[in-house]
N, CA, C and O atoms as a DFTB+ gen file, in Angstrom:
836 C
 N C O
     1  1     114.176     155.700      16.073
     2  2     114.044     154.294      15.710
     3  2     112.680     153.932      15.794
     4  3     111.883     154.290      16.661
     5  1     112.455     153.122      14.731
     6  2     110.905     152.810      14.576
     7  2     110.537     151.760      15.503
     8  3     109.371     151.799      15.894
     9  1     111.316     150.780      15.963
    10  2     110.866     149.789      17.003
    11  2     110.438     150.697      18.324
    12  3     109.407     150.449      18.948
    13  1     111.246     151.666      18.649
    14  2     110.822     152.214      19.914
    15  2     109.688     153.152      19.631
    16  3     108.929     153.397      20.568
    17  1     109.459     153.735      18.416
    18  2     108.085     154.666      18.150
    19  2     107.020     153.738      18.294
    20  3     105.924     154.164      18.660
    21  1     107.190     152.491      18.051
    22  2     105.806     151.607      17.722
    23  2     105.800     151.191      19.218
    24  3     104.730     151.429      19.779
    25  1     106.709     150.653      19.941
    26  2     106.249     150.459      21.300
    27  2     106.133     151.657      22.125
    28  3     105.428     151.234      23.040
    29  1     106.344     152.729      22.355
    30  2     105.685     153.897      22.796
    31  2     104.367     154.356      22.188
    32  3     103.646     155.037      22.918
    33  1     103.905     154.051      20.824
    34  2     103.115     154.676      20.536
    35  2     102.077     153.674      20.489
    36  3     100.978     153.954      20.012
    37  1     102.348     152.484      20.965
    38  2     101.143     151.384      20.887
    39  2     101.049     151.234      22.168
    40  3     100.064     151.227      22.906
    41  1     103.163     151.004      22.557
    42  2     103.679     150.674      23.884
    43  2     103.904     151.067      24.003
    44  3     104.474     151.144      25.092
    45  1     102.860     148.551      23.913
    46  2     103.522     148.475      24.965
    47  2     103.643     148.835      25.969
    48  3     104.547     148.394      26.678
    49  1     103.377     151.690      26.820
    50  2     103.690     151.461      28.020
    51  2     104.499     152.593      27.930
    52  3     105.162     152.956      28.902
    53  1     101.193     155.798      33.151
    54  2     101.871     156.758      33.166
    55  2     101.640     157.585      34.575
    56  3     101.109     156.954      35.488
    57  1     101.879     158.474      34.723
    58  2     101.403     158.862      36.001
    59  2     100.328     158.935      36.591
    60  3      99.548     159.668      35.983
    61  1      99.813     158.399      37.743
    62  2      98.370     158.674      38.145
    63  2      98.206     159.584      39.138
    64  3      97.144     159.769      39.732
    65  1      99.432     160.271      39.377
    66  2      99.067     161.459      40.584
    67  2      99.650     160.648      41.937
    68  3     100.454     159.718      41.984
    69  1      99.045     161.247      42.863
    70  2      99.889     160.867      43.989
    71  2      99.572     159.643      44.677
    72  3      98.403     159.506      45.038
    73  1     100.528     158.589      44.963
    74  2     100.450     157.122      45.397
    75  2     100.341     157.274      46.805
    76  3     101.156     158.032      47.331
    77  1      99.304     156.575      47.691
    78  2     100.261     156.476      49.090
    79  2     101.216     155.924      49.517
    80  3     101.509     154.842      49.008
    81  1     101.959     156.410      50.489
    82  2     103.165     155.819      50.759
    83  2     103.329     154.476      51.164
    84  3     104.427     153.919      51.179
    85  1     102.311     153.964      51.479
    86  2     102.436     152.363      51.930
    87  2     102.443     151.521      50.726
    88  3     102.944     150.399      50.808
    89  1     101.893     151.977      49.499
    90  2     101.621     151.289      48.374
    91  2     102.822     150.629      47.924
    92  3     102.633     149.593      47.287
    93  1     104.215     151.053      48.141
    94  2     105.367     150.401      47.674
    95  2     105.544     149.165      48.306
    96  3     106.249     148.441      47.604
    97  1     105.161     148.586      49.435
    98  2     105.013     147.425      49.957
    99  2     104.348     146.364      49.213
   100  3     103.121     146.268      49.187
   101  1     105.171     145.531      48.580
   102  2     104.871     144.193      48.077
   103  2     104.185     144.566      46.430
   104  3     103.590     143.702      45.785
   105  1     104.402     146.031      45.905
   106  2     104.087     146.143      44.487
   107  2     104.716     145.339      43.755
   108  3     103.975     144.505      43.236
   109  1     106.096     145.222      43.425
   110  2     106.690     144.228      42.706
   111  2     106.502     142.819      42.842
   112  3     106.894     142.137      41.896
   113  1     105.971     142.222      43.846
   114  2     105.581     140.928      44.097
   115  2     104.075     140.722      43.576
   116  3     103.712     139.713      42.972
   117  1     103.302     141.740      43.870
   118  2     101.816     141.922      43.137
   119  2     101.752     141.904      41.603
   120  3     101.088     141.119      40.927
   121  1     102.495     142.828      41.186
   122  2     102.878     142.759      39.806
   123  2     103.236     141.670      39.308
   124  3     102.526     141.103      38.477
   125  1     104.489     141.133      39.750
   126  2     104.838     139.944      39.088
   127  2     103.838     138.708      38.977
   128  3     103.849     137.916      38.034
   129  1     103.087     138.657      39.924
   130  2     102.364     137.581      40.412
   131  2     101.003     137.608      39.163
   132  3     100.554     136.642      38.545
   133  1     100.669     138.750      39.097
   134  2      99.556     139.096      37.783
   135  2     100.053     139.087      36.446
   136  3      99.273     138.794      35.540
   137  1     101.764     139.488      36.087
   138  2     101.979     139.031      34.897
   139  2     102.094     137.716      34.900
   140  3     101.383     137.146      34.073
   141  1     102.789     137.028      35.594
   142  2     102.869     135.568      35.395
   143  2     101.622     134.557      35.111
   144  3     101.625     133.463      34.546
   145  1     100.729     135.179      35.601
   146  2      99.207     134.511      35.208
   147  2      99.007     134.329      33.744
   148  3      98.133     133.535      33.395
   149  1      99.801     135.047      32.712
   150  2      99.240     134.862      31.530
   151  2     100.432     134.306      30.554
   152  3     100.941     135.169      29.839
   153  1     100.822     133.286      30.461
   154  2     101.550     132.622      29.265
   155  2     101.433     133.497      27.888
   156  3     102.251     134.267      27.384
   157  1     100.216     133.133      27.490
   158  2      99.851     133.752      26.421
   159  2      98.940     134.886      26.504
   160  3      98.301     135.143      27.525
   161  1      98.885     135.506      25.517
   162  2      97.736     136.833      25.482
   163  2      97.330     137.363      24.368
   164  3      98.214     137.606      23.547
   165  1      96.006     137.673      24.029
   166  2      95.713     137.909      22.874
   167  2      94.550     138.975      23.270
   168  3      93.930     138.954      24.334
   169  1      94.371     139.905      22.223
   170  2      93.661     141.101      22.771
   171  2      93.411     142.122      21.686
   172  3      94.345     142.309      20.906
   173  1      92.389     142.756      21.527
   174  2      92.337     144.208      20.651
   175  2      92.998     145.133      21.388
   176  3      93.356     144.963      22.554
   177  1      93.175     146.145      20.711
   178  2      93.849     147.776      21.629
   179  2      93.386     148.925      20.707
   180  3      93.251     148.795      19.490
   181  1      93.153     150.068      21.400
   182  2      92.930     151.536      20.841
   183  2      94.252     152.121      21.565
   184  3      94.839     151.779      22.592
   185  1      94.441     152.961      20.782
   186  2      95.866     153.612      21.116
   187  2      95.470     155.344      20.969
   188  3      94.945     155.790      19.949
   189  1      95.719     155.955      21.820
   190  2      95.746     157.537      21.782
   191  2      97.050     158.010      22.338
   192  3      97.425     157.605      23.438
   193  1      97.944     159.072      21.442
   194  2      98.708     159.648      21.714
   195  2      98.430     161.134      21.941
   196  3      97.596     161.738      21.266
   197  1      99.201     161.745      22.976
   198  2      99.019     163.332      23.686
   199  2     100.304     163.765      23.631
   200  3     101.208     163.071      24.096
   201  1     100.581     165.192      22.945
   202  2     101.362     166.222      23.264
   203  2     101.342     166.546      24.820
   204  3     100.432     166.218      25.582
   205  1     102.532     167.267      25.183
   206  2     102.703     167.684      26.437
   207  2     101.474     168.546      26.907
   208  3     101.253     168.728      28.104
   209  1     100.750     169.027      25.992
   210  2      99.698     170.456      26.275
   211  2      98.622     169.308      26.082
   212  3      97.582     169.950      26.227
   213  1      98.226     167.928      25.830
   214  2      97.225     167.442      25.685
   215  2      96.472     167.423      24.481
   216  3      95.305     167.055      24.346
   217  1      97.391     167.932      23.466
   218  2      97.084     167.909      22.167
   219  2      96.627     166.707      21.589
   220  3      97.500     165.895      21.895
   221  1      95.833     166.168      20.983
   222  2      95.914     164.830      20.297
   223  2      97.155     164.920      19.139
   224  3      97.333     165.862      18.366
   225  1      97.757     163.993      19.210
   226  2      98.770     163.548      17.924
   227  2      98.491     162.432      17.262
   228  3      98.985     162.281      16.145
   229  1      97.738     161.544      17.761
   230  2      97.521     160.144      16.661
   231  2      96.781     159.229      17.509
   232  3      97.083     158.973      18.675
   233  1      95.681     158.690      16.793
   234  2      94.732     157.384      17.371
   235  2      94.871     156.307      16.277
   236  3      94.872     156.519      15.065
   237  1      94.978     155.208      16.851
   238  2      94.968     153.685      16.189
   239  2      94.518     152.909      16.967
   240  3      94.274     153.175      18.144
   241  1      94.300     151.586      16.294
   242  2      93.762     150.776      16.817
   243  2      94.502     149.168      16.161
   244  3      95.263     149.245      15.197
   245  1      94.216     147.933      16.724
   246  2      94.856     146.884      16.161
   247  2      94.481     145.610      16.983
   248  3      93.401     145.486      17.560
   249  1      95.377     144.766      16.982
   250  2      95.089     143.451      17.636
   251  2      96.845     143.157      18.072
   252  3      97.795     143.577      17.412
   253  1      96.933     142.373      19.286
   254  2      98.049     142.125      19.667
   255  2      98.187     140.387      19.981
   256  3      97.129     139.764      20.056
   257  1      99.231     139.789      20.122
   258  2      99.380     138.593      20.695
   259  2     100.863     138.523      21.468
   260  3     101.914     139.018      21.060
   261  1     100.697     137.940      22.416
   262  2     101.977     137.838      23.095
   263  2     102.216     136.325      23.940
   264  3     101.371     135.775      24.646
   265  1     103.299     135.941      23.715
   266  2     103.665     134.760      24.258
   267  2     105.248     134.891      25.075
   268  3     106.272     135.340      24.560
   269  1     105.098     134.363      26.478
   270  2     106.174     134.357      27.213
   271  2     107.556     133.061      26.548
   272  3     107.218     131.973      26.081
   273  1     108.698     133.403      26.633
   274  2     109.130     134.686      27.042
   275  2     109.554     135.398      25.663
   276  3     110.142     134.743      24.802
   277  1     109.311     136.452      25.518
   278  2     109.773     137.513      24.751
   279  2     109.217     137.792      23.282
   280  3     109.663     138.574      22.442
   281  1     108.028     136.866      23.198
   282  2     107.492     136.618      21.676
   283  2     106.087     137.646      21.556
   284  3     105.148     137.310      22.278
   285  1     105.945     138.536      20.927
   286  2     104.820     139.468      20.322
   287  2     104.623     139.882      19.203
   288  3     105.487     140.254      18.409
   289  1     103.541     139.856      19.052
   290  2     102.907     140.266      17.693
   291  2     101.875     141.593      17.948
   292  3     100.899     141.584      18.698
   293  1     102.352     142.740      17.124
   294  2     101.645     144.266      17.299
   295  2     101.285     144.595      16.035
   296  3     101.998     145.134      15.189
   297  1      99.685     144.113      15.891
   298  2      99.341     144.839      14.358
   299  2      98.530     146.113      14.364
   300  3      97.453     146.159      14.959
   301  1      98.894     146.872      13.887
   302  2      98.213     148.191      13.729
   303  2      97.221     148.408      12.605
   304  3      97.745     148.262      11.501
   305  1      95.809     148.745      12.575
   306  2      95.085     148.676      11.824
   307  2      95.231     149.460      10.902
   308  3      96.009     150.391      11.112
   309  1      94.457     149.370       9.371
   310  2      94.823     150.520       8.464
   311  2      94.002     151.857       8.653
   312  3      92.900     151.635       9.155
   313  1      94.181     152.811       8.459
   314  2      94.844     153.547       7.295
   315  2      96.659     153.536       7.911
   316  3      97.646     153.537       7.176
   317  1      96.660     153.529       9.066
   318  2      98.184     153.523       9.366
   319  2      98.699     152.186       9.799
   320  3      99.307     152.074      10.863
   321  1      98.475     151.173       9.011
   322  2      98.968     149.861       9.234
   323  2     100.577     149.691       9.077
   324  3     101.360     150.019       8.186
   325  1     100.727     149.056      10.289
   326  2     102.083     148.386      10.666
   327  2     102.249     147.202      11.555
   328  3     101.562     147.035      12.563
   329  1     103.356     146.228      11.078
   330  2     103.304     145.101      11.955
   331  2     104.474     144.812      12.735
   332  3     105.557     144.812      12.150
   333  1     104.434     144.606      13.757
   334  2     105.738     144.441      14.559
   335  2     105.702     143.226      15.309
   336  3     104.979     143.092      16.297
   337  1     106.444     142.356      14.882
   338  2     107.078     140.918      15.254
   339  2     108.001     140.618      16.007
   340  3     109.085     141.012      15.576
   341  1     108.062     139.965      17.174
   342  2     109.490     139.496      17.410
   343  2     109.337     137.940      18.133
   344  3     108.353     137.645      18.812
   345  1     110.498     136.981      17.864
   346  2     110.563     135.933      18.058
   347  2     111.300     135.280      19.470
   348  3     111.610     134.168      19.897
   349  1     111.373     136.745      19.914
   350  2     112.285     136.510      21.428
   351  2     113.498     137.057      21.071
   352  3     113.936     137.666      22.047
   353  1     114.392     137.139      19.945
   354  2     115.151     136.998      19.576
   355  2     115.562     138.494      18.680
   356  3     116.279     139.380      19.146
   357  1     114.976     138.518      17.417
   358  2     114.792     139.376      16.678
   359  2     113.503     139.904      16.540
   360  3     112.440     139.363      16.846
   361  1     113.723     141.200      15.967
   362  2     112.398     141.999      15.771
   363  2     112.135     142.286      14.389
   364  3     113.018     142.853      13.745
   365  1     110.836     141.916      13.731
   366  2     110.811     142.885      12.310
   367  2     109.708     144.095      12.442
   368  3     108.656     143.910      13.055
   369  1     109.948     145.032      11.977
   370  2     108.870     146.263      11.707
   371  2     108.591     146.247      10.209
   372  3     109.361     146.658       9.341
   373  1     107.246     145.655      10.001
   374  2     106.980     145.860       8.355
   375  2     106.004     147.101       8.095
   376  3     104.959     147.141       8.744
   377  1     106.242     147.928       7.348
   378  2     105.271     149.150       6.932
   379  2     105.218     148.610       5.466
   380  3     106.093     148.466       4.612
   381  1     103.651     148.322       5.486
   382  2     103.251     148.168       3.925
   383  2     103.275     149.426       3.097
   384  3     103.602     149.447       1.910
   385  1     102.929     150.406       3.760
   386  2     103.004     151.721       2.884
   387  2     104.518     151.685       2.195
   388  3     104.683     151.375       1.015
   389  1     105.361     151.965       2.898
   390  2     106.455     152.156       2.532
   391  2     107.285     150.903       1.579
   392  3     108.221     151.089       0.801
   393  1     106.579     149.534       1.938
   394  2     106.985     148.323       1.548
   395  2     108.621     148.139       1.976
   396  3     109.594     147.896       1.262
   397  1     108.519     148.343       3.351
   398  2     109.818     148.284       3.945
   399  2     109.607     147.367       5.250
   400  3     108.630     147.331       5.999
   401  1     110.889     146.587       5.310
   402  2     110.984     145.988       6.586
   403  2     111.965     146.177       7.471
   404  3     112.962     146.107       6.752
   405  1     112.396     146.400       8.730
   406  2     113.525     146.970       9.295
   407  2     113.793     145.581      10.390
   408  3     112.840     145.265      11.102
   409  1     114.664     145.044      10.464
   410  2     114.994     144.061      11.075
   411  2     116.264     144.429      11.932
   412  3     117.165     145.167      11.534
   413  1     116.208     143.786      13.218
   414  2     117.016     144.384      14.504
   415  2     117.030     143.309      15.568
   416  3     116.017     142.629      15.734
   417  1     118.008     143.133      16.228
   418  2     118.173     142.246      17.697
   419  2     117.307     142.859      18.569
   420  3     117.440     144.082      18.623
   421  1     116.360     142.317      19.350
   422  2     115.298     142.706      20.404
   423  2     116.266     142.899      21.413
   424  3     117.144     142.103      21.743
   425  1     115.956     144.411      22.038
   426  2     116.521     145.218      23.080
   427  2     115.862     144.501      24.178
   428  3     114.635     144.519      24.272
   429  1     116.679     143.807      25.098
   430  2     115.713     142.820      26.256
   431  2     115.594     143.872      27.613
   432  3     115.058     143.496      28.655
   433  1     116.145     145.173      27.448
   434  2     115.967     145.911      28.774
   435  2     114.467     146.504      28.678
   436  3     114.004     147.097      27.704
   437  1     113.926     146.273      29.670
   438  2     112.535     146.347      30.163
   439  2     112.337     148.032      29.790
   440  3     111.350     148.465      29.196
   441  1     113.360     148.784      30.215
   442  2     113.396     150.069      30.238
   443  2     113.174     150.757      28.755
   444  3     112.569     151.815      28.583
   445  1     113.841     149.874      27.609
   446  2     113.601     150.211      26.443
   447  2     112.545     149.578      25.588
   448  3     112.158     150.124      24.555
   449  1     112.090     148.464      25.999
   450  2     110.970     147.717      25.407
   451  2     110.054     147.405      26.188
   452  3     110.056     146.326      26.782
   453  1     108.981     148.428      26.336
   454  2     107.956     148.072      27.306
   455  2     107.128     146.867      27.196
   456  3     106.671     146.126      28.066
   457  1     107.038     146.849      25.789
   458  2     106.413     145.531      25.590
   459  2     106.788     144.107      26.247
   460  3     105.920     143.248      26.401
   461  1     107.988     143.926      26.586
   462  2     108.830     142.762      27.366
   463  2     107.886     142.792      28.872
   464  3     107.603     141.741      29.447
   465  1     107.568     143.807      29.265
   466  2     106.698     143.942      30.673
   467  2     105.544     142.824      30.546
   468  3     105.284     142.062      31.478
   469  1     104.848     142.795      29.255
   470  2     104.039     141.954      29.429
   471  2     103.904     140.515      28.467
   472  3     102.992     139.713      28.266
   473  1     105.371     140.655      27.979
   474  2     105.711     138.991      27.607
   475  2     107.245     138.334      27.745
   476  3     107.729     137.326      27.228
   477  1     107.810     139.334      28.664
   478  2     108.833     138.584      28.932
   479  2     109.459     138.306      30.258
   480  3     108.717     138.430      31.232
   481  1     110.550     137.993      30.437
   482  2     111.034     137.777      31.753
   483  2     110.709     138.570      33.039
   484  3     111.520     139.460      33.292
   485  1     109.653     138.417      33.922
   486  2     109.492     139.620      34.895
   487  2     110.358     139.805      35.857
   488  3     110.517     140.902      36.391
   489  1     110.943     138.849      36.145
   490  2     112.289     138.486      37.115
   491  2     113.072     140.111      37.722
   492  3     113.338     140.444      38.877
   493  1     113.267     140.846      36.448
   494  2     113.828     142.024      36.201
   495  2     113.215     143.352      36.451
   496  3     113.746     144.451      36.289
   497  1     111.873     143.053      36.921
   498  2     111.015     144.250      37.225
   499  2     111.337     145.120      38.313
   500  3     111.135     146.319      38.116
   501  1     111.880     144.704      39.618
   502  2     112.345     145.503      40.883
   503  2     113.695     145.755      40.628
   504  3     114.258     146.614      41.306
   505  1     114.320     145.140      39.750
   506  2     115.663     145.814      39.488
   507  2     115.983     147.044      38.796
   508  3     116.992     147.747      38.857
   509  1     114.646     147.188      37.955
   510  2     114.670     148.211      36.617
   511  2     113.864     149.627      37.261
   512  3     113.885     150.758      36.776
   513  1     113.150     149.157      38.525
   514  2     111.878     150.071      38.392
   515  2     111.517     150.445      39.915
   516  3     111.516     149.605      40.815
   517  1     111.255     151.609      40.071
   518  2     110.526     151.719      41.585
   519  2     108.912     151.583      41.247
   520  3     108.331     152.143      40.318
   521  1     108.359     150.735      42.194
   522  2     106.983     150.037      42.024
   523  2     106.272     150.339      42.832
   524  3     106.494     149.940      43.975
   525  1     105.042     151.235      42.534
   526  2     103.785     151.377      43.931
   527  2     102.635     150.942      43.120
   528  3     102.681     150.729      41.908
   529  1     101.410     150.806      44.016
   530  2     100.220     150.446      43.404
   531  2      99.424     150.987      44.344
   532  3      99.798     151.328      45.467
   533  1      98.030     151.098      43.789
   534  2      96.829     151.340      44.707
   535  2      95.845     150.495      43.838
   536  3      95.881     150.238      42.635
   537  1      94.726     150.051      45.058
   538  2      93.633     148.963      44.440
   539  2      92.692     149.700      44.686
   540  3      92.810     150.406      45.688
   541  1      91.238     149.822      43.749
   542  2      89.992     150.367      44.034
   543  2      89.239     149.099      43.295
   544  3      89.280     148.644      42.152
   545  1      88.501     148.736      44.553
   546  2      87.489     147.392      43.930
   547  2      88.588     146.214      43.083
   548  3      89.652     145.737      43.479
   549  1      87.994     146.039      42.054
   550  2      88.648     144.801      41.145
   551  2      89.709     145.442      40.278
   552  3      90.302     144.693      39.501
   553  1      90.081     146.923      40.307
   554  2      91.227     147.460      39.773
   555  2      92.287     147.438      40.348
   556  3      92.233     147.822      41.517
   557  1      93.599     147.021      39.842
   558  2      94.726     147.398      40.590
   559  2      95.506     148.327      39.642
   560  3      95.703     147.748      38.574
   561  1      96.012     149.565      39.670
   562  2      97.034     150.341      39.138
   563  2      98.435     150.217      39.869
   564  3      98.564     150.294      41.091
   565  1      99.352     150.038      39.069
   566  2     100.766     150.204      39.077
   567  2     101.575     151.393      38.485
   568  3     101.371     151.757      37.327
   569  1     102.308     151.874      39.124
   570  2     103.076     152.640      38.553
   571  2     104.587     152.104      38.745
   572  3     105.076     151.448      39.665
   573  1     105.108     152.570      37.656
   574  2     106.576     152.169      37.456
   575  2     107.681     153.273      36.957
   576  3     107.621     153.858      35.875
   577  1     108.626     153.435      37.876
   578  2     109.226     154.611      37.728
   579  2     110.873     154.306      37.397
   580  3     111.548     154.021      38.387
   581  1     111.518     154.341      36.174
   582  2     112.816     153.404      36.084
   583  2     113.839     154.353      36.851
   584  3     113.840     155.583      36.891
   585  1     114.750     153.403      37.477
   586  2     115.653     153.683      38.260
   587  2     117.131     154.134      37.524
   588  3     117.960     154.912      37.996
   589  1     117.192     153.521      36.428
   590  2     118.293     154.345      35.548
   591  2     118.161     155.264      34.887
   592  3     116.957     155.400      34.670
   593  1     118.905     156.245      34.269
   594  2     118.696     157.603      33.663
   595  2     118.904     157.558      32.044
   596  3     119.022     158.572      31.355
   597  1     118.929     156.200      31.540
   598  2     118.514     155.838      30.051
   599  2     117.534     155.248      29.919
   600  3     117.656     154.286      29.160
   601  1     116.191     155.446      30.493
   602  2     114.970     154.898      29.978
   603  2     114.617     155.790      28.696
   604  3     115.241     156.812      28.410
   605  1     113.623     155.319      28.013
   606  2     113.032     155.824      27.027
   607  2     111.850     156.685      27.085
   608  3     111.402     157.495      26.273
   609  1     111.265     156.134      28.807
   610  2     110.024     156.850      29.307
   611  2     110.339     157.159      30.566
   612  3     111.158     156.507      31.214
   613  1     109.697     158.207      31.027
   614  2     109.570     158.634      32.924
   615  2     108.833     158.053      33.434
   616  3     109.143     157.837      34.606
   617  1     107.839     157.607      33.101
   618  2     106.767     157.136      33.938
   619  2     105.805     155.695      33.363
   620  3     105.411     155.880      32.211
   621  1     105.548     154.881      33.717
   622  2     104.353     153.925      32.958
   623  2     103.450     153.059      33.956
   624  3     103.807     152.330      34.881
   625  1     102.382     153.315      33.561
   626  2     101.306     152.841      34.642
   627  2     101.032     151.365      33.750
   628  3     101.166     151.283      32.529
   629  1     100.608     150.205      34.679
   630  2      99.687     149.315      34.091
   631  2      98.781     148.869      34.921
   632  3      99.055     148.410      36.030
   633  1      97.595     148.971      34.434
   634  2      96.298     148.716      35.281
   635  2      95.599     147.245      34.787
   636  3      95.643     146.840      33.625
   637  1      94.921     146.506      35.960
   638  2      94.526     145.244      35.599
   639  2      93.148     145.330      36.390
   640  3      92.890     146.031      37.368
   641  1      92.667     144.803      35.991
   642  2      90.728     144.411      36.227
   643  2      90.338     143.039      36.157
   644  3      90.191     142.308      35.177
   645  1      90.187     142.810      37.468
   646  2      89.744     141.267      37.657
   647  2      90.963     140.177      37.116
   648  3      90.692     139.073      36.642
   649  1      92.174     140.639      37.261
   650  2      93.288     140.082      37.312
   651  2      93.796     139.967      35.755
   652  3      94.815     139.372      35.406
   653  1      92.984     140.577      34.985
   654  2      93.644     140.688      33.661
   655  2      94.138     142.397      32.956
   656  3      93.408     143.372      33.135
   657  1      95.095     142.465      32.391
   658  2      95.520     143.760      32.018
   659  2      94.158     144.595      31.096
   660  3      93.405     144.120      30.246
   661  1      94.213     145.676      31.540
   662  2      92.988     146.759      31.120
   663  2      93.378     147.614      30.293
   664  3      92.812     147.793      29.214
   665  1      94.741     148.473      30.817
   666  2      95.013     149.575      29.985
   667  2      96.453     149.813      30.395
   668  3      96.869     149.119      31.322
   669  1      97.253     150.672      29.853
   670  2      98.861     151.108      30.140
   671  2      98.684     152.605      29.136
   672  3      98.047     152.945      28.139
   673  1      99.567     153.150      29.991
   674  2     100.048     154.539      29.514
   675  2     101.377     155.005      29.949
   676  3     101.660     154.971      31.146
   677  1     102.332     155.497      28.947
   678  2     103.237     155.804      29.001
   679  2     103.508     157.209      28.924
   680  3     102.821     157.840      28.121
   681  1     104.592     157.993      29.767
   682  2     105.017     159.232      29.597
   683  2     106.442     159.472      29.649
   684  3     107.258     159.240      30.541
   685  1     106.582     160.061      28.334
   686  2     108.343     160.549      28.326
   687  2     108.776     161.748      28.715
   688  3     108.051     162.489      29.379
   689  1     109.867     162.045      28.391
   690  2     110.663     163.052      29.112
   691  2     110.526     164.029      28.846
   692  3     111.194     164.866      29.453
   693  1     109.353     164.587      27.532
   694  2     109.102     165.746      26.813
   695  2     107.556     165.759      27.478
   696  3     106.972     166.840      27.550
   697  1     107.062     164.819      27.849
   698  2     105.437     164.842      28.547
   699  2     104.384     164.039      27.717
   700  3     103.231     163.755      28.043
   701  1     104.947     163.790      26.757
   702  2     104.061     162.890      25.544
   703  2     103.531     162.059      26.233
   704  3     104.121     161.724      27.260
   705  1     102.363     161.505      25.935
   706  2     101.867     160.439      26.800
   707  2     100.962     159.413      25.595
   708  3     100.469     159.937      24.596
   709  1     100.860     158.116      25.832
   710  2     100.470     157.257      25.113
   711  2      99.519     156.264      25.927
   712  3      99.955     155.456      26.748
   713  1      98.072     156.429      25.579
   714  2      97.383     155.668      26.464
   715  2      96.900     154.429      25.603
   716  3      96.574     154.696      24.447
   717  1      96.816     153.176      25.992
   718  2      96.630     152.161      25.418
   719  2      95.429     151.307      26.129
   720  3      95.733     150.715      27.164
   721  1      94.043     151.198      25.633
   722  2      93.140     150.410      26.358
   723  2      93.101     149.182      25.461
   724  3      93.120     149.229      24.231
   725  1      93.035     147.926      26.300
   726  2      92.853     146.948      25.685
   727  2      91.638     146.175      25.815
   728  3      91.126     146.294      26.929
   729  1      90.922     145.293      24.876
   730  2      89.651     144.685      25.059
   731  2      89.540     143.451      24.568
   732  3      90.514     143.273      23.837
   733  1      88.697     142.284      24.597
   734  2      88.770     141.219      24.124
   735  2      89.867     140.292      24.898
   736  3      90.226     139.255      24.339
   737  1      90.230     140.524      25.751
   738  2      91.778     139.973      26.551
   739  2      91.122     138.248      26.520
   740  3      89.963     137.881      26.714
   741  1      92.108     137.586      26.264
   742  2      91.973     135.970      26.445
   743  2      93.731     135.646      26.729
   744  3      94.739     135.974      26.103
   745  1      93.541     134.975      27.783
   746  2      94.837     134.512      28.589
   747  2      95.135     133.159      28.321
   748  3      94.048     132.582      28.291
   749  1      96.075     132.330      28.104
   750  2      96.720     131.224      28.149
   751  2      95.637     130.134      26.906
   752  3      95.051     129.087      27.182
   753  1      95.677     130.731      25.799
   754  2      94.906     130.068      24.891
   755  2      96.114     129.556      24.121
   756  3      97.116     130.262      24.240
   757  1      96.243     128.317      23.242
   758  2      97.247     128.181      22.791
   759  2      97.591     128.968      21.604
   760  3      96.508     129.438      21.258
   761  1      98.557     129.409      20.719
   762  2      98.920     130.247      19.850
   763  2      99.905     129.643      19.024
   764  3     100.877     129.127      19.577
   765  1      99.793     129.624      17.617
   766  2     100.375     129.090      16.638
   767  2     101.838     129.893      16.638
   768  3     101.969     131.111      16.756
   769  1     103.099     128.734      16.447
   770  2     104.230     129.739      16.496
   771  2     104.608     130.373      15.254
   772  3     105.679     130.978      15.203
   773  1     103.904     130.307      14.321
   774  2     103.770     131.361      12.960
   775  2     103.437     132.712      13.554
   776  3     103.865     133.595      12.810
   777  1     102.929     133.114      14.449
   778  2     102.417     134.306      14.856
   779  2     103.790     135.130      15.088
   780  3     103.890     136.349      14.947
   781  1     104.609     134.438      15.388
   782  2     105.843     135.206      16.018
   783  2     106.999     135.342      15.154
   784  3     107.956     135.980      15.593
   785  1     107.061     134.794      13.885
   786  2     107.816     134.833      12.719
   787  2     107.585     135.593      11.884
   788  3     106.442     136.011      12.067
   789  1     108.116     136.119      10.869
   790  2     107.540     137.210       9.667
   791  2     108.501     136.587       8.466
   792  3     109.674     136.338       8.746
   793  1     108.127     136.400       7.470
   794  2     108.605     136.195       6.205
   795  2     108.329     137.391       5.316
   796  3     107.192     137.787       5.059
   797  1     109.608     138.015       4.800
   798  2     109.690     139.066       4.157
   799  2     108.901     139.075       2.780
   800  3     109.188     138.153       2.016
   801  1     108.037     139.901       2.399
   802  2     107.244     139.693       1.058
   803  2     108.711     140.084       0.169
   804  3     109.709     140.759       0.419
   805  1     108.231     139.252      -1.010
   806  2     108.692     139.821      -2.133
   807  2     108.682     141.298      -2.639
   808  3     107.734     142.082      -2.654
   809  1     110.121     141.507      -3.097
   810  2     109.894     143.265      -3.466
   811  2     110.147     144.134      -2.561
   812  3     110.437     145.293      -2.855
   813  1     110.061     143.621      -1.103
   814  2     110.201     144.701      -0.228
   815  2     111.376     144.974       0.332
   816  3     112.038     144.070       0.843
   817  1     111.810     146.297       0.313
   818  2     113.238     146.609       0.773
   819  2     113.575     145.992       2.358
   820  3     112.618     145.840       3.118
   821  1     114.485     145.765       2.663
   822  2     114.882     145.438       3.903
   823  2     116.025     146.167       4.359
   824  3     116.980     146.465       3.642
   825  1     115.910     146.428       5.487
   826  2     116.921     147.391       6.350
   827  2     117.333     146.556       7.752
   828  3     116.509     146.235       8.608
   829  1     118.447     146.336       7.801
   830  2     119.027     145.241       9.177
   831  2     120.097     146.128       9.880
   832  3     121.113     146.689       9.471
   833  1     119.529     146.048      11.009
   834  2     120.286     147.324      12.205
   835  2     120.949     146.485      12.893
   836  3     121.637     146.868      13.839
């Protein structure tokens, strides 16, 4: 499914190694606090995808914009340009090269749409994940492992530097990992509502799911 491919190769969202046993205490509360600091967020991103052997599969970059609850815009630069937009209910995936738009209902399960960890309702985090964290100076790393067996990833890491999201990493069931580094992060700036809707260009094929 293209939505999931974007979220996991963007996404939106991995193991750090051994985490001290005491790290679980207060991890969910601390992660929730950090995520709730940003009602809106914009940033540049660079993304690197590797297979289970460490071989590079894909490298991309682009821009994101997020607004709670559940609104996000993820634009990948050329030459692999794609645009993923959600208004919190519906999702549009636009592929200019294919001249195609896929429209579907947003899957609000955090284990299926990692982007919602940054833009959605964070109250469900502890219900969906086992969470641990460790701190080093002004950096806090959180490791989230899904409690259910139907998740699209085995492990998710979120790292914050000085209170702002710095990077994230996902590992799936076959060992493929996606690393996303954020830069020029700005939080709680006014964002136009039009960023989170999409007008289908004339002549483009539309697929509704």
